[in-house]
C-alpha positions in Angstrom: 62.4 -54.4 12.2 63.9 -51.8 12.3 67.9 -52.4 11.6 70.1 -49.9 13.5 73.8 -50.5 12.7 76.5 -48.6 13.9 80.0 -47.7 11.0 83.2 -46.7 12.2 84.2 -44.2 9.9 88.1 -43.7 8.4 88.9 -39.9 7.7 86.5 -38.0 5.6 86.7 -35.8 2.7 85.0 -32.4 2.7 81.7 -33.0 1.6 81.7 -37.0 2.1 78.0 -38.2 2.7 76.9 -41.7 3.8 73.9 -44.1 2.9 72.7 -47.0 4.5 71.3 -49.7 2.1 69.4 -52.7 3.4 69.1 -56.0 0.9 65.8 -57.4 2.7 65.2 -61.6 2.1 63.0 -61.0 -1.3 65.9 -59.3 -2.7 64.6 -55.7 -2.4 66.4 -52.6 -0.8 66.2 -49.7 1.2 67.7 -46.9 1.6 68.1 -44.3 4.1 70.7 -41.4 5.0 73.2 -42.2 7.5 73.4 -40.0 10.7 77.3 -38.9 11.2 78.5 -38.1 14.5 82.4 -38.0 14.8 83.7 -41.4 13.1 80.5 -42.7 13.6 77.4 -43.5 11.4 74.3 -44.1 12.5 71.5 -45.3 10.8 67.9 -46.9 11.4 66.0 -48.7 8.2 62.6 -50.0 8.3 62.7 -53.1 6.6 58.3 -54.1 7.5 57.5 -57.3 9.3 60.6 -60.3 9.0 60.2 -63.8 9.8 62.8 -65.5 11.8 66.2 -67.0 10.1 66.1 -64.8 7.7 68.8 -62.7 6.0 69.4 -58.8 6.0 72.5 -57.5 4.1 73.4 -54.0 5.1 76.3 -51.5 3.6 77.3 -47.8 3.2 77.3 -46.0 0.5 79.9 -42.7 1.1 78.9 -40.3 -1.5 81.1 -37.2 -3.0 79.8 -35.1 -5.3 79.3 -37.6 -8.9 81.8 -40.9 -7.1 80.2 -42.8 -4.6 81.9 -45.8 -2.7 80.4 -49.0 -1.1 81.8 -51.1 2.2 81.8 -54.3 2.4 78.2 -55.4 3.7 77.3 -56.8 6.4 74.6 -59.6 7.4 72.4 -60.0 9.9 70.1 -63.3 11.3 66.9 -62.6 12.0 66.1 -64.0 15.5 63.1 -65.2 17.6 61.1 -63.1 19.8 60.1 -63.0 23.2 56.5 -64.4 22.7 55.6 -62.6 26.1 56.6 -59.2 24.7 55.5 -59.0 21.5 56.2 -55.8 19.9 53.9 -52.8 18.8 54.1 -50.9 15.8 52.5 -48.2 16.6 54.7 -47.2 19.7 56.7 -44.8 17.5 53.5 -43.8 15.4 51.9 -40.9 15.7 48.1 -40.6 15.3 47.0 -37.0 14.4 44.4 -35.0 16.0 41.7 -35.0 13.5 39.5 -31.7 12.6 36.0 -31.9 13.1 33.5 -30.0 11.5 30.7 -27.6 13.4 27.5 -29.6 13.8 23.9 -27.6 14.7 20.8 -28.2 16.5 18.7 -31.1 14.4 22.3 -32.4 12.2 22.7 -36.4 12.9 26.0 -36.7 11.9 29.3 -35.5 12.8 32.1 -35.4 9.9 35.7 -34.1 9.5 39.2 -35.6 8.5 41.3 -37.8 10.5 44.7 -36.0 9.7 46.7 -39.3 9.4 50.2 -39.3 9.7 53.0 -40.9 7.4 54.7 -43.1 6.8 52.0 -45.4 8.7 52.6 -48.4 9.7 52.4 -51.6 8.1 48.6 -52.6 8.8 47.8 -49.7 10.4 43.7 -49.0 10.2 42.0 -45.9 11.3 38.6 -45.7 13.3 36.8 -41.9 13.9 34.9 -42.5 17.3 32.0 -40.1 18.7 31.1 -39.8 22.4 27.8 -39.1 22.9 26.2 -36.1 26.1 24.9 -39.0 27.6 28.6 -41.1 27.9 27.2 -43.4 24.1 29.9 -44.1 21.4 29.5 -44.1 17.5 31.5 -45.3 15.7 32.7 -44.1 11.6 34.8 -45.7 9.0 37.9 -42.9 8.3 38.5 -42.9 4.1 41.7 -43.3 2.4 41.9 -38.9 2.7 41.1 -39.6 5.9 37.3 -37.9 5.7 34.8 -39.5 8.0 30.9 -39.4 8.7 30.1 -40.8 11.7 26.0 -41.5 12.4 25.4 -39.9 15.7 21.5 -39.9 15.7 19.8 -36.1 16.0 21.9 -33.7 17.9 20.1 -30.8 20.3 21.8 -27.4 20.4 23.9 -27.1 23.3 25.5 -30.8 24.0 29.0 -31.8 23.8 30.5 -33.9 21.5 34.3 -35.6 21.8 35.7 -37.2 18.8 38.9 -38.9 17.9 40.7 -41.2 15.9 41.8 -44.6 16.9 44.6 -46.7 15.0 44.6 -50.1 14.9 47.7 -52.2 13.6 46.9 -56.4 14.9 46.1 -56.3 18.6 47.7 -52.7 19.2 45.5 -49.5 19.1 46.4 -46.1 19.3 44.5 -42.6 20.2 44.9 -39.4 18.9 44.3 -36.5 21.1 40.1 -36.0 21.6 38.8 -32.5 19.8 35.5 -31.4 21.8 32.8 -29.2 19.8 29.9 -27.8 21.0 26.0 -28.3 18.9 25.0 -24.7 17.8 21.3 -23.7 16.7 20.2 -24.5 13.8 19.6 -22.0 11.5 16.4 -20.1 11.3 14.4 -20.6 7.7 13.4 -17.4 6.1 10.0 -17.3 5.7 10.4 -15.0 3.0 13.0 -16.6 0.5 10.6 -18.6 -2.1 7.8 -14.8 -1.6 7.9 -12.2 -4.3 7.2 -8.9 -3.2 4.7 -6.9 -5.8 5.8 -4.5 -7.6 4.1 -0.9 -6.4 1.6 0.5 -8.7 2.1 4.5 -7.3 -0.2 7.6 -8.7 1.1 10.9 -10.2 3.2 13.3 -8.3 2.4 17.3 -8.9 4.3 20.4 -7.0 3.0 20.9 -4.0 1.8 17.7 -3.3 2.1 16.4 0.7 2.0 12.9 0.0 3.0 10.1 -2.1 0.1 7.4 -2.6 -0.4 4.0 -4.4 -0.8 0.0 -4.2 1.6 -2.1 -2.9 -0.4 -4.9 -4.8 0.5 -7.5 -1.9 1.0 -10.6 -3.7 -0.6 -14.1 -2.0 -0.7 -15.9 0.0 1.2 -13.7 2.8 3.7 -15.4 4.9 2.3 -15.6 8.7 4.0 -12.8 10.6 4.8 -10.7 7.5 4.1 -7.2 7.8 4.7 -4.0 5.0 6.6 -0.6 4.7 6.6 2.0 1.9 10.1 3.5 0.8 10.4 6.6 -0.9 13.5 7.8 -1.9 13.8 11.2 -2.4 15.9 13.2 -4.2 18.1 13.9 -1.9 18.8 10.3 -0.8 16.9 10.8 2.2 14.2 8.7 2.8 10.6 8.5 4.0 8.2 5.7 5.4 4.5 4.5 6.3 3.1 1.8 6.8 0.7 -0.3 4.2 -2.7 -0.2 4.8 -4.4 -4.0 4.8 -5.7 -2.9 1.6 -3.0 -2.4 0.2 -2.7 1.1 0.1 -0.4 3.6 1.1 0.4 7.3 1.8 3.8 8.6 2.4 4.1 12.3 3.7 6.7 14.7 1.9 6.9 17.8 1.2 9.2 21.0 -0.7 8.8 19.0 -4.5 10.0 20.5 -7.5 8.7 19.7 -10.9 11.0 16.9 -12.7 12.2 15.9 -9.5 12.8 11.8 -9.5 11.3 9.4 -6.4 11.9 6.3 -6.2 9.0 4.0 -4.1 9.4 0.2 -2.7 7.4 -2.0 -0.7 9.4 -3.8 1.8 8.4 -7.0 3.6 9.6 -7.8 7.0 9.2 -11.4 8.9 11.4 -11.5 11.9 14.8 -10.5 11.1 13.9 -10.9 7.9 13.4 -8.7 5.2 13.1 -8.7 1.5 12.8 -5.6 -1.0 10.1 -5.0 -4.2 11.4 -4.2 -7.3 11.0 0.2 -7.4 8.9 2.4 -9.2 10.3 5.6 -10.6 8.1 8.5 -10.7 8.9 12.0 -12.1 7.0 15.2 -10.5 4.9 17.1 -12.8 4.3 20.5 -12.3 0.2 20.3 -12.5 -2.4 21.5 -10.5 -5.5 21.1 -9.2 -8.5 22.5 -11.7 -10.3 25.4 -10.3 -14.5 25.1 -10.7 -15.8 27.7 -12.8 -18.0 30.6 -11.9 -21.3 30.4 -11.9 -23.8 31.7 -14.9 -25.7 34.9 -13.3 -29.3 35.6 -14.3 -30.8 38.3 -16.8 -32.8 41.0 -15.9 -36.3 40.6 -15.9 -38.3 42.0 -18.1 -40.6 44.9 -17.5 -44.3 44.7 -17.1 -46.4 47.1 -19.3 -49.1 49.7 -18.7 -52.4 48.1 -19.0 -54.8 50.6 -20.1 -58.9 50.2 -20.8 -62.5 51.7 -18.6 -62.5 49.5 -16.2 -58.6 49.2 -15.9 -56.1 47.3 -17.7 -54.2 44.7 -16.3 -50.2 45.1 -16.5 -48.1 42.0 -17.8 -45.8 39.7 -15.8 -42.5 40.6 -16.0 -40.7 37.2 -15.5 -36.8 36.7 -15.6 -34.8 35.0 -17.6 -33.6 31.3 -15.5 -30.2 31.9 -14.0 -28.3 32.0 -10.9 -29.8 35.6 -10.5 -32.6 36.9 -9.4 -34.3 39.1 -11.9 -36.5 41.5 -11.0 -39.7 43.1 -13.1 -40.8 46.6 -12.7 -44.1 47.8 -11.7 -46.7 48.2 -14.6 -48.1 52.2 -13.9 -51.6 52.6 -13.1 -54.3 52.8 -16.2 -56.5 55.5 -16.4 -60.1 55.2 -16.7 -63.4 55.2 -14.9 -62.3 52.6 -12.8 -58.5 52.6 -10.6 -56.3 49.8 -11.4 -53.4 48.0 -9.4 -50.0 48.3 -10.4 -48.4 45.4 -11.5 -46.8 43.3 -9.0 -43.1 42.5 -9.5 -42.1 39.1 -8.7 -38.3 37.2 -9.0 -38.1 34.2 -11.5 -38.0 32.0 -8.2 -40.6 30.9 -5.9 -40.9 34.5 -4.3 -44.5 36.4 -4.2 -45.6 40.1 -5.1 -48.6 41.6 -4.2 -50.4 44.5 -6.0 -51.1 47.8 -5.4 -54.1 49.0 -4.2 -56.9 49.6 -6.2 -58.1 53.5 -6.9 -61.0 54.5 -4.8 -64.2 54.0 -6.5 -65.8 57.2 -7.7 -68.8 58.4 -5.4 -72.3 57.8 -7.3 -71.3 55.7 -9.8 -71.5 52.6 -10.1 -68.3 51.6 -11.7 -66.3 48.6 -10.9 -63.2 49.0 -8.9 -60.0 46.8 -10.0 -57.6 45.5 -7.7 -53.5 45.5 -8.9 -52.3 42.7 -11.3 -50.3 40.5 -8.8 -47.0 38.7 -11.1 -45.8 36.5 -8.7 -46.7 32.8 -8.5 -48.9 33.2 -5.8 -49.5 37.0 -6.2 -53.0 38.5 -4.8 -54.3 41.5 -5.5 -54.5 44.4 -2.5 -58.4 44.9 -1.3 -59.8 48.2 -3.2 -61.0 50.6 -0.7 -64.4 52.5 0.1 -65.5 55.7 0.3 -69.2 56.9 1.5 -70.6 60.3 -0.6 -74.3 61.9 -0.2 -75.8 58.4 1.6 -74.6 56.2 -1.5 -72.0 53.7 0.9 -69.0 51.4 -1.4 -68.9 48.3 -0.1 -65.3 46.8 0.2 -64.2 45.0 -2.6 -62.9 41.6 -2.3 -58.9 40.1 -2.6 -58.1 38.9 -5.8 -56.6 35.6 -6.8 -53.2 36.1 -8.9 -53.7 34.4 -12.2 -51.6 34.6 -14.4 -50.3 37.8 -13.0 -53.6 39.2 -12.6 -55.8 39.5 -10.3 -59.3 41.9 -10.3 -61.4 43.1 -7.6 -64.7 43.7 -7.6 -66.7 46.3 -5.6 -70.7 47.8 -6.0 -71.9 51.2 -4.8 -75.3 50.3 -3.5 -78.1 53.2 -2.4 -79.2 53.0 0.8 -82.6 52.4 0.1 -81.6 50.3 -3.5 -82.9 47.5 -4.3 -81.0 45.1 -7.0 -83.3 43.7 -9.8 -82.8 39.9 -10.6 -82.1 40.7 -14.5 -79.1 42.8 -13.2 -80.0 45.9 -13.9 -82.6 48.4 -12.6 -82.6 52.5 -11.1 -82.2 53.1 -7.4 -82.6 56.4 -5.7 -81.1 57.6 -3.0 -81.6 60.9 -1.6 -79.2 63.1 -3.0 -79.1 61.5 -6.4 -79.4 58.6 -8.3 -78.0 56.1 -10.5 -78.2 53.1 -13.0 -76.7 50.0 -12.6 -75.8 48.5 -15.9 -73.7 45.4 -14.1 -75.3 42.2 -14.8 -75.0 39.5 -12.2 -73.1 37.5 -14.5 -70.6 38.4 -16.3 -70.7 38.8 -20.6 -69.9 34.5 -20.8 -72.6 34.1 -19.5 -70.6 32.1 -16.0 -71.1 33.6 -12.4 -68.1 34.8 -10.4 -66.3 32.8 -8.9 -66.0 32.9 -4.9 -62.9 33.9 -3.3 -62.5 30.2 -2.2 -61.9 28.9 -6.3 -60.5 32.0 -7.0 -57.7 30.8 -4.8 -57.8 27.7 -5.8 -57.1 28.3 -9.5 -54.2 31.2 -8.7 -52.4 27.9 -7.1 -52.6 25.7 -10.5 -51.7 28.9 -12.4 -48.5 30.0 -10.4 -47.6 25.9 -10.0 -47.6 26.4 -13.9 -45.4 29.2 -14.1 -42.8 27.4 -11.2 -42.6 25.0 -13.8 -42.1 26.6 -16.6 -39.0 28.2 -14.9 -37.6 25.5 -14.3 -37.7 24.0 -17.7 -36.3 27.9 -19.0 -33.4 27.2 -16.7 -32.5 23.3 -17.7 -32.9 25.1 -21.5 -31.0 27.5 -20.3 -27.9 25.5 -18.5 -28.0 23.3 -21.7 -26.9 26.0 -24.0 -24.2 27.2 -21.7 
């Protein structure tokens, strides 16, 4: 009940104010300031609910500094109200407009604060009501501090929800102004939040290098859709990038680096709009240069063949070059002096080259001396066929080719008279029209072995040549080991 009497004032002293004091049926008092307008003082005292027949006493109190003075009290008796037109305690009450927090897709409630206006009429309660897009409503209790939480069920982005506060007092209700919110998109989940981007391994970098290389050391499992980029920060603060290969390797092009400069390399993982960096690795540019290969060794010159001597032609010793990367050249053996001509020693390389002996000297006419072919010093060198001459009806036959045997080849030639008959024993006398000669050469050599055929001599020469080649390879291996 509100008591609103009006009092007539006498002449006022400057600085005087007035208060209205109501004494309620239970003996308690309520005090309010009285508003002075001319010679009238008006006031309103909120007494709470009163019952028919109760008495309320009201007085005015003048206040001036520390001085007060009360009027005589005036009493009123509570009369019975009109049952058909009860008083609404919310008629003069302002229900505050609520504050509603943003909602996003997937949320299942709407929260906020009722912003309760005080004083609140006795017996008044508050409820928060949300109107959903389909027109249905959901309610939530308003707490003493004004907060509320309305269970709405799952919300969808783009939906609109309207929220209001309803004050209730008895059978009386009063609504606040409604507040509408639009449901927003949910926050995207970052797949890299819990992913560890590995620290890269960076290979040494030297002056003149044109790339920074290394490995990203990718941590597995990798979130779907994630890619990796290697980033190098140069001394001037600029950056260069390169993609990381499936095996984690990377190569970032660079140039113009100087020894002592520092580079920083990191790996960046990207997934959609989300990125995450590894711990950076610093590298100092070195001054080292790639090593240059040493010069290959050179072979020593081959030795010279010695001059052979003897009645039937000496043979020159085979010259061999010491193994290196160059070929050695043996010098030619000199022609021996004697009755029979000797071939000069052929020169052979220490590799697989082949040399030929020089032609044997022409056998003397009228004499049955044996001519020798030149000594070939190559792996498979062969003597050159000796020549023949005709003298006083004595005809010399052409010598056969000698096969190189350890650098030596012998060519045998026989001179026969036109009517000569060779004895079985290998010795005898032949007669010609202009002279005679005695052949003392036996069909067998001194060792008692028949002379080899051309094919046999070629076979022996091949075997000996292979032996020489193996020996040369062994010598080369020992030389390399010593180097």
